[in-house]
RONUMI-531713 format. One record per atom (N, C-alpha, C): x, y, z; residue in one letter; chain. Coordinates in nm, 3 decimals, padded with zeros to 5 digits, always signed. Atoms other than C-alpha are relative to their C-alpha. Example, Ala and Ser with C-alpha at 12.3 -4.5 7.8 and 13.67 -1.06 7.14 Angstrom:
BEGIN
[pt [+00.089; -00.119; +00.000]; 'A'; 'A']
[pt [+01.230; -00.450; +00.780]; 'A'; 'A']
[pt [+00.090; +00.120; +00.000]; 'A'; 'A']
[pt [-00.082; -00.119; -00.006]; 'S'; 'A']
[pt [+01.367; -00.106; +00.714]; 'S'; 'A']
[pt [-00.077; +00.109; +00.073]; 'S'; 'A']
This chain:
BEGIN
[pt [-00.033; -00.006; +00.142]; 'M'; 'A']
[pt [-12.693; +00.631; -09.798]; 'M'; 'A']
[pt [-00.021; -00.138; -00.063]; 'M'; 'A']
[pt [+00.024; +00.125; +00.072]; 'K'; 'A']
[pt [-12.818; +00.365; -10.034]; 'K'; 'A']
[pt [+00.120; -00.035; -00.087]; 'K'; 'A']
[pt [-00.109; +00.044; +00.087]; 'T'; 'A']
[pt [-12.564; +00.156; -10.218]; 'T'; 'A']
[pt [-00.050; -00.002; -00.144]; 'T'; 'A']
[pt [+00.032; +00.000; +00.142]; 'Q'; 'A']
[pt [-12.560; +00.190; -10.594]; 'Q'; 'A']
[pt [+00.047; -00.126; -00.068]; 'Q'; 'A']
[pt [-00.063; +00.116; +00.061]; 'S'; 'A']
[pt [-12.356; -00.122; -10.659]; 'S'; 'A']
[pt [+00.051; -00.093; +00.111]; 'S'; 'A']
[pt [-00.060; +00.093; -00.095]; 'F'; 'A']
[pt [-12.230; -00.434; -10.485]; 'F'; 'A']
[pt [+00.140; +00.046; +00.039]; 'F'; 'A']
[pt [-00.136; -00.048; -00.026]; 'K'; 'A']
[pt [-11.888; -00.265; -10.509]; 'K'; 'A']
[pt [+00.004; +00.101; +00.114]; 'K'; 'A']
[pt [+00.008; -00.094; -00.112]; 'D'; 'A']
[pt [-12.008; -00.014; -10.247]; 'D'; 'A']
[pt [-00.005; -00.070; +00.135]; 'D'; 'A']
[pt [+00.013; +00.076; -00.125]; 'L'; 'A']
[pt [-12.054; -00.291; -09.989]; 'L'; 'A']
[pt [+00.138; -00.027; +00.059]; 'L'; 'A']
[pt [-00.128; +00.022; -00.066]; 'I'; 'A']
[pt [-11.768; -00.302; -09.739]; 'I'; 'A']
[pt [+00.035; -00.148; +00.003]; 'I'; 'A']
[pt [-00.026; +00.145; -00.005]; 'V'; 'A']
[pt [-11.807; -00.679; -09.709]; 'V'; 'A']
[pt [+00.054; -00.050; -00.134]; 'V'; 'A']
[pt [-00.051; +00.039; +00.131]; 'W'; 'A']
[pt [-11.755; -00.717; -10.085]; 'W'; 'A']
[pt [+00.142; +00.052; -00.019]; 'W'; 'A']
[pt [-00.133; -00.060; +00.014]; 'Q'; 'A']
[pt [-11.455; -00.481; -10.079]; 'Q'; 'A']
[pt [+00.105; -00.081; +00.077]; 'Q'; 'A']
[pt [-00.093; +00.080; -00.082]; 'K'; 'A']
[pt [-11.291; -00.683; -09.798]; 'K'; 'A']
[pt [+00.019; -00.139; -00.061]; 'K'; 'A']
[pt [-00.011; +00.133; +00.062]; 'A'; 'A']
[pt [-11.369; -01.015; -09.971]; 'A'; 'A']
[pt [+00.084; +00.009; -00.127]; 'A'; 'A']
[pt [-00.080; -00.021; +00.121]; 'H'; 'A']
[pt [-11.221; -00.879; -10.295]; 'H'; 'A']
[pt [+00.148; +00.012; +00.035]; 'H'; 'A']
[pt [-00.140; -00.017; -00.042]; 'K'; 'A']
[pt [-10.904; -00.770; -10.117]; 'K'; 'A']
[pt [+00.059; -00.134; +00.046]; 'K'; 'A']
[pt [-00.047; +00.131; -00.046]; 'E'; 'A']
[pt [-10.876; -01.113; -09.951]; 'E'; 'A']
[pt [+00.028; -00.092; -00.120]; 'E'; 'A']
[pt [-00.018; +00.083; +00.120]; 'T'; 'A']
[pt [-10.917; -01.285; -10.289]; 'T'; 'A']
[pt [+00.129; +00.038; -00.073]; 'T'; 'A']
[pt [-00.123; -00.045; +00.065]; 'V'; 'A']
[pt [-10.641; -01.074; -10.442]; 'V'; 'A']
[pt [+00.121; -00.049; +00.079]; 'V'; 'A']
[pt [-00.111; +00.047; -00.084]; 'N'; 'A']
[pt [-10.414; -01.158; -10.146]; 'N'; 'A']
[pt [+00.023; -00.150; -00.014]; 'N'; 'A']
[pt [-00.012; +00.146; +00.015]; 'I'; 'A']
[pt [-10.488; -01.530; -10.181]; 'I'; 'A']
[pt [+00.061; -00.034; -00.136]; 'I'; 'A']
[pt [-00.059; +00.024; +00.132]; 'Y'; 'A']
[pt [-10.412; -01.521; -10.553]; 'Y'; 'A']
[pt [+00.150; +00.031; +00.002]; 'Y'; 'A']
[pt [-00.141; -00.039; -00.005]; 'Q'; 'A']
[pt [-10.084; -01.340; -10.486]; 'Q'; 'A']
[pt [+00.083; -00.101; +00.080]; 'Q'; 'A']
[pt [-00.075; +00.092; -00.084]; 'Q'; 'A']
[pt [-09.979; -01.582; -10.210]; 'Q'; 'A']
[pt [+00.013; -00.139; -00.060]; 'Q'; 'A']
[pt [+00.002; +00.139; +00.044]; 'F'; 'A']
[pt [-10.073; -01.906; -10.382]; 'F'; 'A']
[pt [+00.029; -00.021; -00.149]; 'F'; 'A']
[pt [-00.028; +00.015; +00.143]; 'S'; 'A']
[pt [-10.002; -01.835; -10.751]; 'S'; 'A']
[pt [+00.126; -00.081; -00.030]; 'S'; 'A']
[pt [-00.120; +00.079; +00.030]; 'P'; 'A']
[pt [-09.648; -01.980; -10.732]; 'P'; 'A']
[pt [-00.008; -00.147; +00.045]; 'P'; 'A']
[pt [+00.010; +00.135; -00.058]; 'L'; 'A']
[pt [-09.769; -02.296; -10.553]; 'L'; 'A']
[pt [-00.012; -00.106; -00.108]; 'L'; 'A']
[pt [+00.000; +00.109; +00.099]; 'K'; 'A']
[pt [-09.701; -02.617; -10.747]; 'K'; 'A']
[pt [-00.110; -00.104; +00.024]; 'K'; 'A']
[pt [+00.113; +00.089; -00.029]; 'D'; 'A']
[pt [-09.984; -02.808; -10.574]; 'D'; 'A']
[pt [-00.123; +00.064; -00.064]; 'D'; 'A']
[pt [+00.102; -00.066; +00.079]; 'F'; 'A']
[pt [-10.229; -02.711; -10.846]; 'F'; 'A']
[pt [-00.141; -00.024; +00.053]; 'F'; 'A']
[pt [+00.132; +00.029; -00.055]; 'G'; 'A']
[pt [-10.529; -02.883; -10.687]; 'G'; 'A']
[pt [-00.031; +00.087; +00.120]; 'G'; 'A']
[pt [+00.018; -00.085; -00.119]; 'F'; 'A']
[pt [-10.482; -02.699; -10.359]; 'F'; 'A']
[pt [-00.018; +00.145; -00.042]; 'F'; 'A']
[pt [+00.003; -00.139; +00.045]; 'R'; 'A']
[pt [-10.413; -02.369; -10.532]; 'R'; 'A']
[pt [-00.135; +00.033; -00.065]; 'R'; 'A']
[pt [+00.127; -00.021; +00.069]; 'D'; 'A']
[pt [-10.721; -02.403; -10.754]; 'D'; 'A']
[pt [-00.116; +00.007; +00.100]; 'D'; 'A']
[pt [+00.111; +00.007; -00.096]; 'Q'; 'A']
[pt [-10.947; -02.493; -10.461]; 'Q'; 'A']
[pt [-00.008; +00.125; +00.087]; 'Q'; 'A']
[pt [+00.004; -00.117; -00.088]; 'I'; 'A']
[pt [-10.847; -02.206; -10.232]; 'I'; 'A']
[pt [-00.033; +00.126; -00.080]; 'I'; 'A']
[pt [+00.032; -00.115; +00.083]; 'Q'; 'A']
[pt [-10.863; -01.957; -10.517]; 'Q'; 'A']
[pt [-00.148; +00.001; -00.038]; 'Q'; 'A']
[pt [+00.143; +00.008; +00.036]; 'R'; 'A']
[pt [-11.207; -02.079; -10.627]; 'R'; 'A']
[pt [-00.089; +00.033; +00.121]; 'R'; 'A']
[pt [+00.080; -00.027; -00.120]; 'A'; 'A']
[pt [-11.339; -02.069; -10.270]; 'A'; 'A']
[pt [+00.000; +00.149; +00.033]; 'A'; 'A']
[pt [-00.006; -00.143; -00.030]; 'S'; 'A']
[pt [-11.218; -01.712; -10.219]; 'S'; 'A']
[pt [-00.079; +00.082; -00.102]; 'S'; 'A']
[pt [+00.078; -00.068; +00.103]; 'V'; 'A']
[pt [-11.367; -01.600; -10.550]; 'V'; 'A']
[pt [-00.149; -00.020; +00.025]; 'V'; 'A']
[pt [+00.141; +00.029; -00.030]; 'S'; 'A']
[pt [-11.694; -01.767; -10.448]; 'S'; 'A']
[pt [-00.057; +00.095; +00.105]; 'S'; 'A']
[pt [+00.047; -00.092; -00.105]; 'V'; 'A']
[pt [-11.717; -01.542; -10.142]; 'V'; 'A']
[pt [-00.043; +00.131; -00.064]; 'V'; 'A']
[pt [+00.032; -00.132; +00.056]; 'M'; 'A']
[pt [-11.701; -01.216; -10.334]; 'M'; 'A']
[pt [-00.107; -00.007; -00.108]; 'M'; 'A']
[pt [+00.100; +00.011; +00.107]; 'N'; 'A']
[pt [-11.908; -01.341; -10.629]; 'N'; 'A']
[pt [-00.140; -00.027; +00.053]; 'N'; 'A']
[pt [+00.133; +00.024; -00.056]; 'N'; 'A']
[pt [-12.192; -01.468; -10.412]; 'N'; 'A']
[pt [-00.056; +00.125; +00.066]; 'N'; 'A']
[pt [+00.046; -00.130; -00.052]; 'I'; 'A']
[pt [-12.208; -01.131; -10.237]; 'I'; 'A']
[pt [-00.055; +00.084; -00.115]; 'I'; 'A']
[pt [+00.041; -00.079; +00.116]; 'A'; 'A']
[pt [-12.228; -00.962; -10.577]; 'A'; 'A']
[pt [-00.130; -00.053; -00.062]; 'A'; 'A']
[pt [+00.119; +00.058; +00.062]; 'E'; 'A']
[pt [-12.483; -01.204; -10.719]; 'E'; 'A']
[pt [-00.123; +00.018; +00.087]; 'E'; 'A']
[pt [+00.113; -00.019; -00.090]; 'G'; 'A']
[pt [-12.705; -01.188; -10.413]; 'G'; 'A']
[pt [-00.049; +00.143; +00.000]; 'G'; 'A']
[pt [+00.037; -00.142; +00.005]; 'Y'; 'A']
[pt [-12.698; -00.809; -10.420]; 'Y'; 'A']
[pt [-00.084; +00.030; -00.124]; 'Y'; 'A']
[pt [+00.068; -00.028; +00.127]; 'A'; 'A']
[pt [-12.810; -00.809; -10.783]; 'A'; 'A']
[pt [-00.141; -00.056; -00.005]; 'A'; 'A']
[pt [+00.133; +00.062; +00.003]; 'R'; 'A']
[pt [-13.117; -01.020; -10.705]; 'R'; 'A']
[pt [-00.109; +00.092; +00.054]; 'R'; 'A']
[pt [+00.093; -00.102; -00.049]; 'R'; 'A']
[pt [-13.281; -00.724; -10.526]; 'R'; 'A']
[pt [-00.113; -00.053; +00.088]; 'R'; 'A']
[pt [+00.095; +00.055; -00.096]; 'S'; 'A']
[pt [-13.461; -00.939; -10.272]; 'S'; 'A']
[pt [+00.080; -00.037; +00.125]; 'S'; 'A']
[pt [-00.074; +00.029; -00.122]; 'D'; 'A']
[pt [-13.349; -00.954; -09.909]; 'D'; 'A']
[pt [+00.007; -00.149; +00.028]; 'D'; 'A']
[pt [+00.002; +00.145; -00.026]; 'K'; 'A']
[pt [-13.454; -01.318; -09.877]; 'K'; 'A']
[pt [+00.102; -00.072; -00.089]; 'K'; 'A']
[pt [-00.096; +00.062; +00.092]; 'T'; 'A']
[pt [-13.252; -01.417; -10.185]; 'T'; 'A']
[pt [+00.142; +00.044; +00.032]; 'T'; 'A']
[pt [-00.132; -00.051; -00.036]; 'F'; 'A']
[pt [-12.963; -01.194; -10.081]; 'F'; 'A']
[pt [+00.055; -00.077; +00.120]; 'F'; 'A']
[pt [-00.042; +00.077; -00.118]; 'I'; 'A']
[pt [-12.949; -01.371; -09.744]; 'I'; 'A']
[pt [+00.047; -00.139; -00.041]; 'I'; 'A']
[pt [-00.039; +00.132; +00.050]; 'H'; 'A']
[pt [-12.936; -01.705; -09.927]; 'H'; 'A']
[pt [+00.142; +00.004; -00.059]; 'H'; 'A']
[pt [-00.133; -00.011; +00.061]; 'F'; 'A']
[pt [-12.634; -01.592; -10.130]; 'F'; 'A']
[pt [+00.107; +00.037; +00.102]; 'F'; 'A']
[pt [-00.096; -00.033; -00.107]; 'L'; 'A']
[pt [-12.467; -01.440; -09.823]; 'L'; 'A']
[pt [+00.035; -00.124; +00.081]; 'L'; 'A']
[pt [-00.029; +00.126; -00.072]; 'R'; 'A']
[pt [-12.500; -01.778; -09.650]; 'R'; 'A']
[pt [+00.093; -00.090; -00.082]; 'R'; 'A']
[pt [-00.092; +00.076; +00.085]; 'I'; 'A']
[pt [-12.334; -01.946; -09.947]; 'I'; 'A']
[pt [+00.140; +00.061; +00.011]; 'I'; 'A']
[pt [-00.129; -00.069; -00.015]; 'A'; 'A']
[pt [-12.058; -01.683; -09.925]; 'A'; 'A']
[pt [+00.064; -00.034; +00.134]; 'A'; 'A']
[pt [-00.050; +00.035; -00.134]; 'K'; 'A']
[pt [-12.025; -01.759; -09.553]; 'K'; 'A']
[pt [+00.059; -00.141; +00.000]; 'K'; 'A']
[pt [-00.052; +00.136; +00.010]; 'G'; 'A']
[pt [-11.981; -02.128; -09.631]; 'G'; 'A']
[pt [+00.133; -00.004; -00.074]; 'G'; 'A']
[pt [-00.126; -00.006; +00.075]; 'S'; 'A']
[pt [-11.713; -02.052; -09.889]; 'S'; 'A']
[pt [+00.109; +00.066; +00.082]; 'S'; 'A']
[pt [-00.097; -00.066; -00.086]; 'N'; 'A']
[pt [-11.544; -01.820; -09.642]; 'N'; 'A']
[pt [+00.057; -00.098; +00.104]; 'N'; 'A']
[pt [-00.045; +00.102; -00.095]; 'T'; 'A']
[pt [-11.528; -02.106; -09.392]; 'T'; 'A']
[pt [+00.091; -00.102; -00.069]; 'T'; 'A']
[pt [-00.087; +00.089; +00.078]; 'E'; 'A']
[pt [-11.381; -02.327; -09.664]; 'E'; 'A']
[pt [+00.139; +00.062; -00.017]; 'E'; 'A']
[pt [-00.129; -00.068; +00.011]; 'V'; 'A']
[pt [-11.108; -02.068; -09.720]; 'V'; 'A']
[pt [+00.076; -00.009; +00.132]; 'V'; 'A']
[pt [-00.064; +00.010; -00.132]; 'E'; 'A']
[pt [-11.037; -02.066; -09.346]; 'E'; 'A']
[pt [+00.061; -00.139; +00.020]; 'E'; 'A']
[pt [-00.048; +00.137; -00.014]; 'S'; 'A']
[pt [-11.003; -02.445; -09.343]; 'S'; 'A']
[pt [+00.124; -00.024; -00.087]; 'S'; 'A']
[pt [-00.114; +00.019; +00.091]; 'M'; 'A']
[pt [-10.769; -02.436; -09.641]; 'M'; 'A']
[pt [+00.122; +00.079; +00.046]; 'M'; 'A']
[pt [-00.113; -00.077; -00.054]; 'L'; 'A']
[pt [-10.556; -02.163; -09.480]; 'L'; 'A']
[pt [+00.066; -00.074; +00.115]; 'L'; 'A']
[pt [-00.055; +00.081; -00.109]; 'I'; 'A']
[pt [-10.515; -02.386; -09.174]; 'I'; 'A']
[pt [+00.084; -00.113; -00.059]; 'I'; 'A']
[pt [-00.074; +00.107; +00.066]; 'L'; 'A']
[pt [-10.411; -02.672; -09.402]; 'L'; 'A']
[pt [+00.127; +00.053; -00.066]; 'L'; 'A']
[pt [-00.118; -00.059; +00.065]; 'A'; 'A']
[pt [-10.175; -02.443; -09.595]; 'A'; 'A']
[pt [+00.112; +00.022; +00.100]; 'A'; 'A']
[pt [-00.101; -00.016; -00.105]; 'G'; 'A']
[pt [-09.997; -02.364; -09.270]; 'G'; 'A']
[pt [+00.058; -00.133; +00.043]; 'G'; 'A']
[pt [-00.045; +00.134; -00.041]; 'S'; 'A']
[pt [-09.979; -02.730; -09.171]; 'S'; 'A']
[pt [+00.094; -00.061; -00.103]; 'S'; 'A']
[pt [-00.083; +00.053; +00.110]; 'L'; 'A']
[pt [-09.830; -02.817; -09.511]; 'L'; 'A']
[pt [+00.121; +00.089; -00.030]; 'L'; 'A']
[pt [-00.108; -00.098; +00.017]; 'Q'; 'A']
[pt [-09.591; -02.521; -09.485]; 'Q'; 'A']
[pt [+00.001; +00.060; -00.141]; 'Q'; 'A']
[pt [+00.013; -00.068; +00.128]; 'Y'; 'A']
[pt [-09.722; -02.373; -09.809]; 'Y'; 'A']
[pt [+00.017; +00.151; +00.018]; 'Y'; 'A']
[pt [-00.015; -00.141; -00.032]; 'I'; 'A']
[pt [-09.718; -02.033; -09.639]; 'I'; 'A']
[pt [+00.063; +00.011; +00.139]; 'I'; 'A']
[pt [-00.062; -00.022; -00.131]; 'S'; 'A']
[pt [-09.532; -01.886; -09.344]; 'S'; 'A']
[pt [-00.109; +00.020; +00.106]; 'S'; 'A']
[pt [+00.094; -00.022; -00.110]; 'N'; 'A']
[pt [-09.698; -01.861; -09.004]; 'N'; 'A']
[pt [-00.051; +00.144; -00.001]; 'N'; 'A']
[pt [+00.038; -00.141; +00.004]; 'E'; 'A']
[pt [-09.698; -01.482; -09.039]; 'E'; 'A']
[pt [-00.104; +00.025; -00.109]; 'E'; 'A']
[pt [+00.095; -00.014; +00.111]; 'T'; 'A']
[pt [-09.875; -01.498; -09.377]; 'T'; 'A']
[pt [-00.132; -00.067; +00.034]; 'T'; 'A']
[pt [+00.122; +00.072; -00.038]; 'Q'; 'A']
[pt [-10.121; -01.755; -09.245]; 'Q'; 'A']
[pt [-00.082; +00.085; +00.097]; 'Q'; 'A']
[pt [+00.071; -00.080; -00.100]; 'Q'; 'A']
[pt [-10.210; -01.534; -08.947]; 'Q'; 'A']
[pt [-00.064; +00.123; -00.063]; 'Q'; 'A']
[pt [+00.053; -00.118; +00.070]; 'K'; 'A']
[pt [-10.255; -01.229; -09.172]; 'K'; 'A']
[pt [-00.124; -00.037; -00.082]; 'K'; 'A']
[pt [+00.113; +00.043; +00.082]; 'L'; 'A']
[pt [-10.483; -01.419; -09.409]; 'L'; 'A']
[pt [-00.118; -00.048; +00.084]; 'L'; 'A']
[pt [+00.108; +00.045; -00.089]; 'L'; 'A']
[pt [-10.679; -01.581; -09.126]; 'L'; 'A']
[pt [-00.071; +00.119; +00.064]; 'L'; 'A']
[pt [+00.061; -00.120; -00.059]; 'K'; 'A']
[pt [-10.737; -01.240; -08.968]; 'K'; 'A']
[pt [-00.093; +00.067; -00.100]; 'K'; 'A']
[pt [+00.082; -00.057; +00.106]; 'S'; 'A']
[pt [-10.867; -01.103; -09.298]; 'S'; 'A']
[pt [-00.125; -00.085; -00.023]; 'S'; 'A']
[pt [+00.111; +00.093; +00.020]; 'N'; 'A']
[pt [-11.084; -01.413; -09.342]; 'N'; 'A']
[pt [-00.102; +00.012; +00.114]; 'N'; 'A']
[pt [+00.090; -00.014; -00.115]; 'E'; 'A']
[pt [-11.227; -01.375; -08.991]; 'E'; 'A']
[pt [-00.081; +00.129; -00.010]; 'E'; 'A']
[pt [+00.069; -00.127; +00.015]; 'E'; 'A']
[pt [-11.312; -01.012; -09.060]; 'E'; 'A']
[pt [-00.113; -00.011; -00.103]; 'E'; 'A']
[pt [+00.103; +00.020; +00.103]; 'V'; 'A']
[pt [-11.500; -01.107; -09.379]; 'V'; 'A']
[pt [-00.114; -00.085; +00.057]; 'V'; 'A']
[pt [+00.102; +00.086; -00.061]; 'G'; 'A']
[pt [-11.682; -01.382; -09.187]; 'G'; 'A']
[pt [-00.090; +00.076; +00.096]; 'G'; 'A']
[pt [+00.079; -00.081; -00.095]; 'K'; 'A']
[pt [-11.792; -01.140; -08.915]; 'K'; 'A']
[pt [-00.091; +00.098; -00.074]; 'K'; 'A']
[pt [+00.082; -00.092; +00.080]; 'L'; 'A']
[pt [-11.912; -00.889; -09.174]; 'L'; 'A']
[pt [-00.117; -00.074; -00.066]; 'L'; 'A']
[pt [+00.108; +00.080; +00.061]; 'L'; 'A']
[pt [-12.110; -01.161; -09.352]; 'L'; 'A']
[pt [-00.106; -00.035; +00.103]; 'L'; 'A']
[pt [+00.096; +00.037; -00.105]; 'S'; 'A']
[pt [-12.269; -01.279; -09.027]; 'S'; 'A']
[pt [-00.083; +00.121; +00.043]; 'S'; 'A']
[pt [+00.072; -00.121; -00.039]; 'G'; 'A']
[pt [-12.358; -00.923; -08.929]; 'G'; 'A']
[pt [-00.100; +00.043; -00.105]; 'G'; 'A']
[pt [+00.088; -00.038; +00.111]; 'F'; 'A']
[pt [-12.507; -00.853; -09.270]; 'F'; 'A']
[pt [-00.120; -00.095; -00.006]; 'F'; 'A']
[pt [+00.109; +00.099; -00.001]; 'I'; 'A']
[pt [-12.711; -01.175; -09.261]; 'I'; 'A']
[pt [-00.096; +00.030; +00.114]; 'I'; 'A']
[pt [+00.085; -00.031; -00.117]; 'N'; 'A']
[pt [-12.839; -01.089; -08.912]; 'N'; 'A']
[pt [-00.081; +00.128; -00.022]; 'N'; 'A']
[pt [+00.071; -00.127; +00.025]; 'K'; 'A']
[pt [-12.928; -00.733; -09.015]; 'K'; 'A']
[pt [-00.114; -00.020; -00.098]; 'K'; 'A']
[pt [+00.105; +00.022; +00.100]; 'L'; 'A']
[pt [-13.119; -00.842; -09.325]; 'L'; 'A']
[pt [-00.110; -00.091; +00.053]; 'L'; 'A']
[pt [+00.099; +00.092; -00.057]; 'S'; 'A']
[pt [-13.291; -01.124; -09.133]; 'S'; 'A']
[pt [-00.092; +00.074; +00.097]; 'S'; 'A']
[pt [+00.080; -00.077; -00.097]; 'A'; 'A']
[pt [-13.407; -00.882; -08.861]; 'A'; 'A']
[pt [-00.097; +00.093; -00.071]; 'A'; 'A']
[pt [+00.088; -00.092; +00.076]; 'E'; 'A']
[pt [-13.552; -00.647; -09.124]; 'E'; 'A']
[pt [-00.120; -00.072; -00.058]; 'E'; 'A']
[pt [+00.112; +00.077; +00.056]; 'D'; 'A']
[pt [-13.775; -00.929; -09.251]; 'D'; 'A']
[pt [-00.116; -00.011; +00.097]; 'D'; 'A']
[pt [+00.106; +00.018; -00.100]; 'Y'; 'A']
[pt [-13.972; -00.932; -08.925]; 'Y'; 'A']
[pt [-00.056; +00.129; +00.050]; 'Y'; 'A']
């Protein structure tokens, strides 16, 4: 079944859910610089998936998926820091890291699939 929209992509759906969770967890945080950075990085993941999809070229889509993968790694790094700074509980950190890892694996798999189709 062909996708009709970026919203049909499971990787986008998971990235969107992760972004909503990050906004919910960090909205009350008074460290505005940290909050802004982690929120922007998480939004970057889902938006680069969407933008790459809209370009309608596998090569360009792969480029945007790689940018999304980089932003996803940035979110992971910030979640580790958030735990170290006790901005979130260990339980919340583990939940968010698990979600982040799942998005990262989906991105890697998607990149590999599209790259293999080019040859």
